N, CA, C and O of each residue as an XYZ file, in Angstrom:
392
protein
N      -2.955      7.683    -15.664
C      -1.422      7.415    -15.631
C      -0.688      9.011    -15.536
O       0.442      9.206    -15.088
N      -1.709     10.198    -16.124
C      -1.389     11.171    -16.917
C      -1.253     12.068    -15.777
O      -0.313     12.863    -15.743
N      -1.981     12.016    -14.986
C      -2.529     13.076    -13.494
C      -1.126     12.581    -12.386
O      -0.367     13.404    -11.874
N      -1.023     11.030    -12.186
C       0.170     10.353    -11.412
C       1.680     10.772    -12.179
O       2.733     10.972    -11.573
N       1.496     10.840    -13.565
C       3.195     11.263    -13.963
C       3.355     12.772    -13.611
O       4.338     13.396    -13.211
N       2.322     13.087    -13.834
C       2.740     14.552    -13.578
C       2.604     15.567    -12.272
O       2.492     16.788    -12.162
N       2.649     14.779    -11.603
C       2.983     14.500    -10.077
C       3.565     13.966     -9.341
O       3.763     14.071     -8.130
N       4.029     13.021    -10.500
C       5.366     11.918     -9.909
C       4.824     11.280     -8.673
O       5.648     11.288     -7.758
N       3.267     10.532     -8.273
C       3.250      9.830     -7.629
C       2.502      8.493     -8.230
O       2.273      8.506     -9.439
N       2.054      7.192     -7.367
C       1.457      5.968     -8.104
C       0.474      5.433     -7.608
O       0.578      5.358     -6.384
N      -0.748      4.887     -8.142
C      -2.287      4.448     -6.951
C      -1.152      3.310     -7.817
O      -0.477      3.204     -8.841
N      -1.661      2.372     -6.142
C      -1.461      1.001     -6.435
C      -2.620      0.100     -4.998
O      -3.063      0.605     -3.967
N      -2.785     -1.320     -5.528
C      -3.272     -1.975     -4.725
C      -4.331     -1.710     -4.400
O      -4.842     -1.747     -3.281
N      -4.783     -1.391     -5.474
C      -6.509     -0.675     -5.638
C      -7.259     -2.026     -5.167
O      -6.692     -3.069     -5.493
N      -8.552     -2.143     -4.385
C      -9.907     -2.955     -4.292
C     -10.553     -1.832     -4.397
O     -10.260     -0.637     -4.356
N     -12.251     -2.958     -4.655
C     -13.120     -2.263     -4.347
C     -14.180     -2.832     -4.630
O     -14.477     -3.403     -5.679
N     -14.947     -2.651     -3.440
C     -16.427     -3.256     -3.471
C     -17.630     -3.172     -2.612
O     -17.373     -2.784     -1.472
N     -18.495     -3.352     -2.779
C     -19.613     -3.137     -2.428
C     -20.344     -4.082     -1.729
O     -20.123     -5.290     -1.652
N     -21.342     -3.355     -1.162
C     -22.102     -4.080      0.488
C     -23.325     -3.487      0.599
O     -23.464     -2.331      0.201
N     -24.458     -4.243      1.194
C     -25.590     -3.493      1.348
C     -25.907     -3.543      2.849
O     -26.362     -4.675      3.016
N     -25.904     -3.050      3.752
C     -26.192     -2.760      5.525
C     -27.268     -2.227      5.436
O     -27.282     -1.033      5.134
N     -28.504     -2.919      5.665
C     -29.737     -2.625      6.513
C     -30.710     -2.272      4.448
O     -31.067     -3.101      3.611
N     -30.784     -0.643      4.426
C     -31.237     -0.920      3.268
C     -30.744      0.300      2.446
O     -31.317      0.881      1.525
N     -29.096      0.628      3.218
C     -27.829      0.918      2.610
C     -27.335      0.183      1.654
O     -27.303     -1.048      1.658
N     -26.786      1.168      0.490
C     -25.214      0.180     -0.589
C     -23.871      1.370      0.082
O     -23.653      2.573      0.225
N     -23.359      0.253      0.284
C     -21.741      1.360      0.318
C     -21.159      0.267     -0.599
O     -21.243     -0.960     -0.645
N     -20.223      1.703     -1.662
C     -18.789      1.104     -2.393
C     -17.831      1.273     -1.776
O     -17.475      2.447     -1.682
N     -17.292      0.600     -1.337
C     -15.823      0.707     -0.413
C     -14.455      1.018     -1.779
O     -14.372      0.427     -2.856
N     -13.559      2.088     -1.260
C     -12.226      1.487     -2.121
C     -11.082      1.736     -1.459
O     -10.952      2.714     -0.723
N     -10.322      1.015     -1.636
C      -9.187      0.624     -0.432
C      -7.871      0.889     -1.478
O      -7.765      0.318     -2.563
N      -7.106      1.651     -1.056
C      -5.568      1.564     -1.980
C      -3.938      1.897     -1.000
O      -3.658      1.884      0.198
N      -3.417      2.082     -1.854
C      -1.919      3.193     -1.641
C      -1.078      3.768     -2.544
O      -0.564      3.279     -3.550
N      -0.965      5.221     -1.923
C      -0.481      5.684     -2.491
C       1.476      6.364     -2.386
O       2.028      6.868     -1.408
N       2.005      6.123     -3.655
C       3.359      5.678     -3.785
C       3.999      7.019     -4.314
O       3.332      7.744     -5.053
N       4.914      7.260     -4.052
C       6.391      8.440     -4.809
C       6.863      8.150     -5.967
O       8.027      7.754     -6.015
N       6.118      8.266     -7.151
C       6.971      7.380     -7.973
C       8.536      6.867     -8.452
O       8.940      6.057     -9.287
N       9.600      8.346     -6.858
C      11.140      7.733     -7.125
C      11.028      8.659     -5.441
O      10.309      9.526     -4.943
N      12.233      7.819     -5.034
C      12.140      7.781     -3.414
C      11.285      7.630     -2.566
O      10.658      6.624     -2.896
N      10.739      8.186     -1.330
C      10.258      8.150     -0.293
C       9.352      9.125      0.205
O       8.337      8.998      0.890
N       9.711      9.761     -0.100
C       8.727     11.594      0.240
C       8.433     11.726     -1.158
O       9.068     11.545     -2.197
N       7.112     12.151     -0.819
C       5.685     13.068     -2.021
C       7.339     14.663     -2.054
O       8.275     14.783     -1.264
N       6.931     15.669     -3.493
C       7.184     16.889     -3.271
C       6.332     17.803     -3.059
O       6.459     19.000     -3.319
N       5.590     17.360     -2.662
C       4.191     18.253     -2.836
C       3.112     17.526     -2.332
O       2.875     16.433     -2.845
N       2.153     18.094     -1.071
C       1.283     17.620     -0.860
C      -0.039     17.119     -1.868
O      -0.457     17.754     -2.837
N      -0.429     16.154     -1.495
C      -1.594     15.165     -2.435
C      -2.747     15.094     -1.624
O      -2.905     15.048     -0.404
N      -3.935     15.098     -3.112
C      -5.062     14.922     -2.608
C      -5.390     13.733     -3.746
O      -5.245     13.786     -4.967
N      -5.962     12.473     -2.773
C      -6.223     11.344     -3.940
C      -7.809     11.896     -3.934
O      -8.413     12.329     -2.953
N      -8.215     11.785     -5.037
C     -10.020     12.063     -5.607
C     -10.613     10.707     -6.301
O     -10.336     10.250     -7.410
N     -11.285     10.332     -5.564
C     -12.632      8.545     -5.993
C     -13.881      9.319     -6.313
O     -14.637      9.778     -5.457
N     -14.076      9.455     -7.947
C     -15.191      9.661     -8.506
C     -16.206      8.181     -8.533
O     -15.624      7.187     -8.970
N     -17.313      8.038     -8.201
C     -18.299      6.599     -8.507
C     -19.167      7.037     -9.475
O     -20.045      7.899     -9.490
N     -18.480      5.803    -10.759
C     -19.614      6.649    -11.504
C     -20.700      5.301    -11.891
O     -20.492      4.102    -11.705
N     -21.891      5.963    -12.478
C     -23.025      4.541    -13.157
C     -22.476      4.518    -14.387
O     -21.594      5.197    -14.910
N     -23.632      2.969    -15.037
C     -22.928      2.420    -16.225
C     -23.095      3.506    -17.781
O     -23.053      3.253    -18.985
N     -23.230      4.360    -17.235
C     -23.446      5.891    -18.284
C     -22.680      6.867    -18.361
O     -22.541      7.817    -19.131
N     -22.134      6.449    -17.328
C     -20.731      7.509    -16.755
C     -21.478      9.210    -16.163
O     -21.286     10.387    -16.469
N     -22.073      8.722    -15.519
C     -22.692      9.905    -14.374
C     -22.147      9.822    -13.090
O     -22.043      8.704    -12.584
N     -21.833     10.673    -12.563
C     -21.009     10.602    -11.281
C     -22.009     10.810    -10.194
O     -22.643     11.822     -9.895
N     -22.001      9.434     -9.595
C     -22.754      9.028     -8.796
C     -22.826      9.840     -7.191
O     -23.773     10.269     -6.531
N     -21.077      9.796     -6.916
C     -20.604     10.387     -5.616
C     -18.994     10.299     -6.102
O     -18.498      9.701     -7.057
N     -18.309     11.231     -4.942
C     -17.547     11.893     -4.492
C     -16.595     11.641     -3.556
O     -16.927     11.567     -2.373
N     -15.301     11.477     -3.940
C     -14.064     11.811     -1.526
C     -12.942     11.993     -2.535
O     -12.653     12.029     -3.731
N     -12.382     12.105     -0.973
C     -11.428     13.159     -1.604
C     -10.298     12.558     -0.506
O     -10.885     11.893      0.347
N      -8.822     12.605     -0.286
C      -8.396     12.203      0.915
C      -7.243     13.212      0.620
O      -6.977     13.479     -0.552
N      -6.468     13.847      1.769
C      -5.435     14.413      1.337
C      -3.930     13.707      1.862
O      -3.799     13.007      2.866
N      -3.213     13.966      1.219
C      -1.910     13.341      1.880
C      -0.494     14.555      2.003
O       0.050     15.052      1.016
N      -0.119     14.834      3.420
C       1.283     15.925      3.513
C       2.259     15.465      3.295
O       2.476     14.350      3.769
N       3.255     16.106      2.500
C       4.547     16.072      2.386
C       5.266     16.011      3.465
O       6.465     15.785      3.307
N       4.814     16.167      4.654
C       5.807     16.613      5.305
C       5.932     15.786      6.527
O       6.818     15.978      7.360
N       5.088     14.921      6.614
C       4.388     13.457      7.133
C       4.641     12.008      6.646
O       4.908     10.949      7.215
N       4.408     12.472      5.091
C       4.867     11.572      4.200
C       6.056     10.335      4.195
O       7.170     10.760      4.504
N       5.994      8.986      3.916
C       7.211      8.574      4.006
C       7.183      7.095      3.420
O       7.145      6.242      4.307
N       7.194      6.608      2.122
C       7.232      5.286      1.459
C       5.638      5.387      1.013
O       5.425      5.616     -0.178
N       4.762      5.265      1.705
C       3.174      4.690      0.727
C       2.297      5.060      2.017
O       2.785      5.122      3.146
N       1.266      5.243      1.794
C       0.257      5.987      2.745
C      -1.302      5.101      2.352
O      -1.560      5.051      1.149
N      -1.847      4.735      2.873
C      -3.109      3.833      2.280
C      -3.844      4.454      2.367
O      -3.792      5.416      3.134
N      -4.854      4.183      1.622
C      -6.331      5.228      1.236
C      -7.509      4.550      1.681
O      -7.215      3.373      1.887
N      -8.976      4.828      1.971
C     -10.194      4.301      1.718
C     -10.962      4.950      1.461
O     -10.770      6.119      1.797
N     -11.888      4.729      0.947
C     -13.238      5.737      0.847
C     -14.374      4.435      1.047
O     -14.499      3.250      0.739
N     -15.049      5.448      1.730
C     -16.731      4.783      1.537
C     -18.053      5.577      1.005
O     -18.576      6.560      1.531
N     -18.374      5.029      0.063
C     -19.726      6.289     -0.194
C     -20.921      5.239     -0.435
O     -20.917      4.155     -1.019
N     -22.077      6.036      0.306
C     -23.519      5.390      0.076
C     -23.798      6.010     -1.051
O     -23.756      7.218     -1.284
N     -24.266      4.586     -2.173
C     -24.680      5.310     -3.372
C     -25.773      5.143     -3.483
O     -26.242      5.323     -4.607
N     -26.938      4.604     -2.065
C     -28.028      4.955     -2.273
C     -28.468      4.097     -3.753
O     -29.397      4.404     -4.500
N     -27.703      3.179     -3.886
C     -28.617      1.331     -4.529
C     -28.165      1.454     -5.518
O     -27.804      0.431     -6.099
N     -27.997      2.616     -6.091
C     -27.503      2.455     -7.991
C     -26.608      1.523     -7.673
O     -26.372      0.940     -6.615
N     -25.866      1.432     -9.371
C     -25.256      0.333     -9.926
C     -23.875      1.282     -9.714
O     -24.331      2.363    -10.086
N     -22.578      1.530     -9.377
C     -21.492      1.815     -9.753
C     -20.660      1.141    -10.844
O     -20.044      0.146    -10.460
N     -20.535      1.446    -11.984
C     -19.759      0.806    -12.960
C     -18.327      1.079    -13.088
O     -17.581      0.354    -13.746
N     -17.950      2.111    -12.469
C     -16.483      2.555    -12.420
C     -16.261      3.053    -11.267
O     -17.195      3.373    -10.532
N     -15.083      3.187    -10.947
C     -14.546      4.209    -10.098
C     -12.975      5.237    -10.412
O     -12.028      4.738    -11.020
N     -12.961      5.847    -10.190
C     -12.027      6.558    -11.049
C     -11.238      7.637     -9.778
O     -11.472      8.751     -9.308
N     -10.101      6.451     -9.563
C      -9.312      7.722     -8.931
C      -7.766      8.191     -9.328
O      -6.810      7.466     -9.604
N      -7.846      9.820     -9.259
C      -6.889     10.031     -9.358
C      -6.080     11.236     -8.421
O      -6.615     11.680     -7.405
N      -4.931     11.638     -8.815
C      -4.163     12.684     -7.452
C      -4.708     13.473     -8.243
O      -5.340     13.255     -9.277
N      -4.241     15.128     -7.325
C      -4.206     16.018     -7.434
C      -3.639     17.111     -6.664
O      -4.161     17.043     -5.551
N      -2.667     18.279     -6.718
C      -1.839     19.114     -5.709
C      -2.595     19.479     -4.822
O      -3.534     20.241     -5.054
N      -2.320     18.992     -3.605
C      -2.894     19.745     -2.013
C      -2.313     20.749     -1.465
O      -2.740     21.207     -0.405
Protein backbone atom coordinates (compact mmCIF):
# COMPACT_ATOMS: atom_id res chain seq x y z
CA UNK A 1 0.00 0.00 0.00
CA UNK A 2 2.98 2.31 0.39
CA UNK A 3 3.43 2.58 -3.39
CA UNK A 4 -0.31 3.10 -3.86
CA UNK A 5 -0.43 5.87 -1.23
CA UNK A 6 2.59 7.60 -2.73
CA UNK A 7 1.01 7.62 -6.21
CA UNK A 8 -2.54 8.35 -4.98
CA UNK A 9 -4.07 5.19 -6.52
CA UNK A 10 -5.71 1.97 -5.31
CA UNK A 11 -5.48 -1.54 -6.76
CA UNK A 12 -8.77 -3.40 -6.17
CA UNK A 13 -10.92 -6.37 -7.21
CA UNK A 14 -7.89 -8.64 -7.76
CA UNK A 15 -8.49 -12.20 -8.93
CA UNK A 16 -5.77 -14.72 -9.78
CA UNK A 17 -5.88 -18.27 -11.09
CA UNK A 18 -3.71 -20.81 -12.87
CA UNK A 19 -4.62 -23.12 -15.72
CA UNK A 20 -2.96 -25.77 -17.80
CA UNK A 21 -3.31 -25.64 -21.58
CA UNK A 22 -1.67 -28.64 -23.14
CA UNK A 23 1.82 -28.75 -21.67
CA UNK A 24 1.85 -25.07 -20.69
CA UNK A 25 0.86 -23.59 -17.30
CA UNK A 26 -0.45 -20.04 -17.22
CA UNK A 27 -1.13 -17.78 -14.27
CA UNK A 28 -3.70 -15.02 -14.81
CA UNK A 29 -4.23 -11.93 -12.67
CA UNK A 30 -7.06 -9.46 -13.22
CA UNK A 31 -7.96 -6.33 -11.27
CA UNK A 32 -8.84 -2.66 -11.30
CA UNK A 33 -6.84 0.55 -10.93
CA UNK A 34 -8.64 3.44 -9.18
CA UNK A 35 -7.53 6.96 -8.31
CA UNK A 36 -7.64 7.49 -4.53
CA UNK A 37 -9.62 10.69 -4.89
CA UNK A 38 -11.73 11.85 -7.81
CA UNK A 39 -11.96 10.22 -11.20
CA UNK A 40 -8.62 11.13 -12.81
CA UNK A 41 -5.03 10.02 -12.41
CA UNK A 42 -2.59 12.76 -11.43
CA UNK A 43 0.10 11.15 -13.63
CA UNK A 44 0.65 8.20 -15.96
CA UNK A 45 0.83 4.92 -14.00
CA UNK A 46 2.31 1.51 -14.70
CA UNK A 47 0.92 -1.48 -12.79
CA UNK A 48 3.57 -4.18 -12.35
CA UNK A 49 3.01 -7.84 -11.52
CA UNK A 50 5.74 -10.08 -10.10
CA UNK A 51 5.05 -13.81 -9.91
CA UNK A 52 6.99 -15.49 -7.07
CA UNK A 53 7.66 -19.12 -6.14
CA UNK A 54 7.40 -20.46 -2.54
CA UNK A 55 11.03 -19.42 -1.86
CA UNK A 56 10.27 -15.81 -2.86
CA UNK A 57 12.13 -15.96 -6.18
CA UNK A 58 10.69 -14.03 -9.10
CA UNK A 59 9.50 -16.43 -11.80
CA UNK A 60 8.09 -13.84 -14.21
CA UNK A 61 7.09 -10.21 -14.42
CA UNK A 62 4.63 -8.21 -16.49
CA UNK A 63 3.47 -4.59 -16.67
CA UNK A 64 0.58 -2.56 -18.05
CA UNK A 65 0.52 1.21 -18.50
CA UNK A 66 -2.32 3.70 -17.94
CA UNK A 67 -2.38 7.19 -19.43
CA UNK A 68 -3.64 10.03 -17.25
CA UNK A 69 -4.87 11.80 -20.40
CA UNK A 70 -7.43 9.08 -21.25
CA UNK A 71 -8.15 7.70 -17.76
CA UNK A 72 -11.54 8.28 -16.17
CA UNK A 73 -13.04 6.55 -13.10
CA UNK A 74 -11.22 3.23 -13.15
CA UNK A 75 -9.52 0.88 -15.59
CA UNK A 76 -9.13 -2.88 -15.55
CA UNK A 77 -5.86 -4.73 -16.02
CA UNK A 78 -5.12 -8.31 -16.96
CA UNK A 79 -1.84 -10.22 -16.84
CA UNK A 80 -1.18 -13.71 -18.19
CA UNK A 81 2.24 -15.35 -17.89
CA UNK A 82 3.58 -18.78 -18.73
CA UNK A 83 5.39 -19.96 -15.61
CA UNK A 84 6.59 -23.22 -17.15
CA UNK A 85 4.83 -25.41 -14.60
CA UNK A 86 6.47 -23.69 -11.62
CA UNK A 87 4.47 -23.24 -8.42
CA UNK A 88 3.33 -19.62 -8.12
CA UNK A 89 2.98 -18.93 -4.40
CA UNK A 90 2.48 -15.17 -4.55
CA UNK A 91 1.70 -12.40 -7.02
CA UNK A 92 2.96 -8.94 -6.06
CA UNK A 93 1.10 -6.01 -7.67
CA UNK A 94 2.43 -2.49 -7.36
CA UNK A 95 2.12 0.81 -9.23
CA UNK A 96 5.00 2.93 -10.53
CA UNK A 97 5.06 6.34 -12.17
CA UNK A 98 4.66 6.00 -15.92
